[in-house]
N, C-alpha and C positions, 0 to 999 in steps of 0.2 A: 272672403267674408261678404255676406249679403249686405246690400244697402239697407239702412234702417228705414222702414216705411214711415211716411209722415202724412198728415192730413193736408188736404188742399187748403191753403190759407185763405182762399177767397170765399169759402162757404162751409158751413158745418153739414155733416151728413150723419146724423145719429137719430134714429136708425138710418142705414143706407137703403134708399128705396130700391136700388138695383139688386139687393138680396131678397126682395119681396115679390118681384113681378113674376107672373106665371109664364112658363115656356109656351112658345107657339105650338110645338110638337116635339117628338123625340128626334126629329131630323133638323129642326131649327131651334137649337138650344141656346138660351141666354147663359153666358159665362158668369159664374159667381165672381164677385170682386176678389175674393181671397185666391181663387184659382188663377185669375188673370195676373195677380201680383206675384204668384209663384213663377209664372212664365217670365214676367219682367225681371224678377230676381235672377233667373237663369241667364237671361240675356245680359243683364248688367255684369254678372260675374265673368261671362265669356268676353265681353267688351274690355273689362279691366285687365283680364289676362292677356289679351291681344294688344293692348295699348299701354303697357307699362304701368298698370295700376290706375289709369285715368278713369274718371266717371263718365259714363255716357250721358248722364243727366246734367253734366256741367258743360256740355258741348252745344253751342248755339247753332251749329251747322247741320247736325244730324236730322234727317227727315224720316218720318214714320208714316206708314200707310196701313190702315185696316181696310182691305178691299171688300169686306162683306160685313160691315158693322151692323149690329142689331140694337143692343142697348147703349152702345157707345162706351162700354166699360173700359176697353183697352185705351181708347183715345183720352178718356177722362183721367185714368190712372197715369198714363204717360205725361199728360199735361201737369198733373199734380207733382210728379217727380221733377220734371223740368223746372217748374216754378220754384222749387226749393233749390235745385242744383245750379240754376243760373242767377241766383240772388246776388252773388258777388260781381258777375260780369255785367248784369243789367240790374242795377240796384232799384230803379223805379218800378214798382209793382205793375202799374198800368202798362208801361212800355214793355215790360217783360212778358206779360200775358199777351199783349198784341203780337209781339214777335213770335211767341210759341204758336199761337193759334193761326197766324197768317203765313208763317214760314216753315213750321216744323211738323205740324200734325194734320193728317189728311185721312179722309174716309170715303168709302163708297157704300151707300145704303143698298140693302137687298130688297126692301119693299118700301112703299111710301110711309106706312105707320112706323116702321123701325127707323127710317131716316129721320123722322121728326123726333122720335125718342132719343136718338143719338145726338141730335143737335141740342136738345134740352139738357142732356147729360154733360155735353161739352161746353156749350155757350150759355147755359142756364136760360135758354130761350129757344123756341123752335124757329125764330127769325134771327139768323146770325148777325144781321145788321140792324136789328131792332133796338128799341130804347132800353130794353132790359137785358140785352146781351152783354156779357163781360168782355167781349171782343169789340173794340172800337175802330179797328182798322180794316174790317172786312166790308166789301162793297155789295156783295150779293146776298140775297135772302138765305141761300143755302150755305154760304160760307165755303168751307173746305170739306163739307160733308155732302157729297153729290148724290142725287138720285133722279133718274128719269125713267119712265116706263119704257122697257125694251121689249121688242117683239122677237119671238122665236123665228128661226129661219127653217122653213119646212122643206124636207125632202121626202115627198110622198106622205108617209104617215108619222114621221118623227122629225124632231129638230136636229139639224146636222151638228150642232155644238154640244148639246147636253142630253140628247136622246129623249126629250120630253114627248109624250104621245100627243099628236095633233088633236085627237078626239077629246082629250081632257083639257089641254092648255091653249087651244085656239079660241080665245075669250073676247068678250066685249070690252069696250074701253073702260068700263067702270070696275073691272076686276083685275086683280094682280095676275100677271103672266108667269111669275117666277122664272123669268128669263134673265138670269143674273148677268149684269153688264160685264163683269170681269172676265167671264169665260165665253161670252158671245161675240167674239172678234177673232180675226186671223192675225191681227197685228196689235198686240196689247200695248206696245210702246206708243204707237200712233194714237191708240184709243185714249190713253192717259193724257197725251198732249191735248186732245180735244176736250177732255173732261176738265182738266185743271188749267188750261190756257197757256201751256208752255212745256218745254222739255223737262221731264221729271226723272230724276235718278234717286230712287228711295234707298236709304241705307238699311232700313229695317222694315220688313213686311211681317205683320203679326195679326192673328185673329182666329176666329172659330167659324169655319165655312159651313154652309148647308151640307148635310150628309148624303141625302138620297133624293131621287126624283120619282115622284109618284107614277106608277105604271110604266116606268122606263124600261123595265125588264120584260114587258109584255104581259097582258092580262092584268091580274091583280098584283104582279110582282113589281117591286120597286127596284131601281138601279142605283148603284153608288155613283156619286158625282164629286165627292170631296177631293178625290185625287186630281180632278181636272183643275181645281183651284191651286193645288200644290204645284202642278206642272206649269200652269200659267205664271205663277209667281216666280218660279225659277227662271222663266224666260226674261224676266225683268232684271236679273242678275243683281239682286240686292247683296249687301254685305252679310246680312243675317236674315234668316227666314224662320219663323216659329209659328206653328199651327196646331190647334187641337183637332184631332181626327180620330175616328173609331179605330181601335186596335186590330180590327179584323184584317187590315191590309197585310199584317205580318204573316198570315198563314192562309187566308181564304179570300173569297170574293170572286164572283164571275168577272172575267175580263181584267183582273188586277195583276196578272203575271208580269207584264212589262213594267208597271209602276213599282211593284214590289222589288223586282230585280234592280231597278234604278236606285231605289231608296236604300237597299241593302249593300249595293256594291260600289256606289260612287264615292263613298267614304268621306262625304262632306258633313254627315250628321255627327256633331260633337256630343250632343246630349239627347237621350231618349228616356222619357218618364212615362211609365206604363201602369195603368190601373186595370186589374182584371175584372173588377166590379164597378160598373158605371156609377152607381149611387155613392161610392166612396168619394169620387171626385165631384160629381154633380148631384147633390141631394135631391131626391124626388124624381130623378130620371133613371130609366131602367131599360136597357136592351142588351142583347147577347154580345159577348166578346170584349166588353169594356171599352175604355177610351184612353188616350194618352196625348202627349205633346212632344214635339221634337224641336231641337235647335239645329238648323242647317247653316253652315258658315261657308261662304264663298272661298275663303282662303285656307280653310282647314282640310287636312287630309290625314285620316287615321282611324283608330278604333273609337268607339263611342262610350261615354260614361252612361251606364244604364242603371236606372232605378226602377224597381218593381214594387208595386203595392199589391201583394197577393191577398185578395180579399181585404181584410182590415190590417194585415201584417205589412209593415213597412220594412222591406229588406234593405240591407246595405247596398250602397252604390258600388258597382264594379265595372271594370273596363271590359268591353265585349267586342269581338269581331262580328259585326252584323252579318257578314257574308259567309259565315262558316257552313251554312246549309242553304238550300233553295228557299226555305222559309226561316223565320226567326223563332227559336225556342226561347220562351219567355223566362223560364227558371233555369239557371245554370246547373242546378243539381240534377236536372233531367239529362244533361248531356252525357255524363259518365255512364248512366244506365243505358242510354241509347247506344253509346260506343261499344259497351259490352255485348249488347244484343247483335249489333251489326258485324262484329268480328266473326260470327258464325257463318256469314255469307249465305244465308238461306233465302229461298224464294219468298216473296212477300205476298200479303193477302190481296193487294190491289190486282195481282194477276188472276185472282180467283173471284173477285167481286165485280159485278156488272157496273155499267155506267148508269146515269140517271134515267128514270122511266124505263126500267128493264124490258118490259113487254109492250112498250108504246102506249100504255094506258095512263092517262093523266089522273091526278088525285081525285078530280071530280067526275071521273068516268061513271056513267049512269046506265049504260046498256047492259044490265045484268038482272038476274032473277033470283029469288030466294031459294029455289029448289033446283036440283039437277034436271037436265033435259037432254034429249038425244044430241050428241055432238058437242056437249058442254064440257068445260073444265072448271075446277074450283077457282074462285077468285078471292084473294086476300086483299082487304081494303079497310078503310076507316069510314064510318058513317056516323055523322054528328059527334065526332070525337071519340067514338068507340070502335075497337077492332071487331071485325066481323068477317064471315066467309059467305060469299054469294056464288053465283055461277054465271058464266058467260060463254059465248060460242068460241070454240077452238079455231074456227076458220077465220075469225077476226084478228087473230094474233099473227103478226107478220115479223115481229122483232124477237130475236133470241129464241127461236122455236126449238132449238136443241135443248133448252132448259125445261121445256114443258113436261117431258116425261122422265125427268131425273129427280132424284132426291136433292134437296137444296135447303139452305138456311136463309131466311129473310131477315135482313138487317134494317132497322128503322132509319129512314133518310134524314129525319130531323128529331132532335130532342133538346129542349132548352131548359137551362137552370139559372140563368141570370147571374153567373159568376159564383154560384154556391160552392163552398169547399167544406168537407170533401164532396166530390161530385160523383154522380152515377155515370155521366158522359154519354151513354147510350141507353135507350130503352131496351127492353127484353127482345131477343130474337125469336124467330118461329121456325120450327122444323116443318118444311112443306113437302108433302109426298109427291110422287109422279102424278101427272094429269092435274097440275095446278099452275096458276100464274098469280100476279099481284099488280096493284096499281103503283103509281109513282111514290106512294107512301113508303115503299121499301126499295132497297137494293137487294140483289140476289147473289149469294155466295154459292157457287156450284159450277158445273155439276159435281155431285158427290156420288160415289159408287154404291152406297148402301144406306139403309136406315141407321145402322150402327155408326157409320162414318159421319152422317149428318148430326147424330146426337153427340158425337165426339166434338165436332166443330162447334155446336151450340154450347157445350160445356166450356170450351175455350173462350167464347165471347163473354161468358159470365165472370171470368177471372178478373181480378184487379189488374194483373199484368197486361192482359189484352187491352182493357179499356184505358189504362195509363198510356200505352203507346199510341192509341187512337187520339187521346187528349192532346198530345204534342202537336198534332196537325189540325185539330178541331177547335177553332177559336170562336165559331158561331154555333147556332143550333144545327146547321146543316152538316151532314157527314157524307160526302161524296166519295167516289172511288179513290181519289188521291189521298183521302184521309187515312187509308189503310196501308199506305206505302212503306211505313216503318214497322209494320206488324208482321213478324215472320210466320210463315205457314208451319204447321206441325204434321205429324203422322196421325191420321184420323182413325186410330185403333184403340183409343182409351178415353176415359173420362178425365179431362185435364183439371188440375188444381193449381192454385198459386204455389203451394209447397213444391210441387214437381217443377214448375217453371222457374221459381227462384233458385232452385238447386241447379237446374240445367244451365242457367246463364250466370251462375256464380255471384248472385247479388248478396251484398253484405247486409248485416242486421240494420245498419243505418239506412241503407238504400231501401230495404223493405219497409222500414218505419216511415220513410218519406213517402213511398207509394201509398201506404195506408192512410197517411195524413191528407193525401190529395184525392184518393179514390175510395168511395165507400163500398161496402160489400153489397152485392146484389141479392137481396133476400126474396123469399116467396111473395112478399107483399108488393114487390116491384114487377112481378110477372103480369 
């Protein structure tokens, strides 16, 4: 049974200001108080289960850390719960609050403005030792919410810790570096001793880390950094670790394979709560793949209690083996369908689909002309968001030259729907004739022996069956080669329909209805 939420007895919060503040960006998102309390409820239930029903909020020894505090909502709500839970052990309210704020609750700010906001949320004053602070036993102005400007450590053009590009973040003293202290160190235990002035062993680490680093992927591409905070927190060996992170770690993300393998196979995750649509959990925030939080327990070994919010639908919590596949399939109903398909043992589409940037031409490739010229080939690209065909020199193509003079099908590399259900999953494919290439906008399925074969393959990509199997591995807008590794190849000698495929793989009426509920028909208007 969840702990009953209570208001912090030291101050009223109606309305709660932390429900009203605007987010810094989609990458540094303020956690709504309601969502933070769901995480704390999950923690409290796990603690009680592991400690013979005892309440974590009645324990004066437990230490909490939010290592990337922004609004201070986690620290504030923890303090509120402890204030109620410790009332019998420390009856005097002033002494109780001093004990909690000086001995139990700690935070590390990620920027100067957010550190001040967190102190106001926690101490009711940006000065922890000031006259208006509710904490009377803290000696420093920052109290236990630490922040100092940290510099990146450059290795040529990038930071060795977070991958931040030097060209963007090598900044003057008056600007934020976004060099987050928690991950910019080789020895996090020693770093925390420096920050808080003694050996620290946190029982609970909880919070919502920054998600991405601007330009960290090169050029205009951002790179994920949330996993660096999770890995660093694990090095501190807390009893419990709970973080809000983008759900794309389950199936995608460049450079996330090792992190995903650890998360899925170490069997320390006892609870995983997953929202396919970001706005369901964080109103007003929207990006591909959704978001979720997990509870990792140092002493736990086993399957996880998994709760899925599929769009607005709250599905029942079920026990899942997270390591059943190399990625995590979010909806268990998909597993039986996948198992039926895989029993056929057929070659899969990833053997036929190219890698990223199939002909070595970036999305912004501009060396092309509107009309054919001697030695040119047709070039499929997007210009100002619209699909078009231009012409470029054949001699400039050095990658996958065997595909130039073949029939092929171009598959969109990216298609975003922000968690919409039913989904299209992929944009329409294009049958491309010989003497043609494409930019990074597309992947290439080929070579195909004939125009009839290419048309057959294109008909397959339009089926709900094809796009459903793609959706199991496509958790963000990007669909790379690995996304097609569960889609079986077919004989390219007919126009494929869902009726034929459903019969071939023995799908039940219930399974077909489920696919229809998740994947919408590709109509002519989608072409």
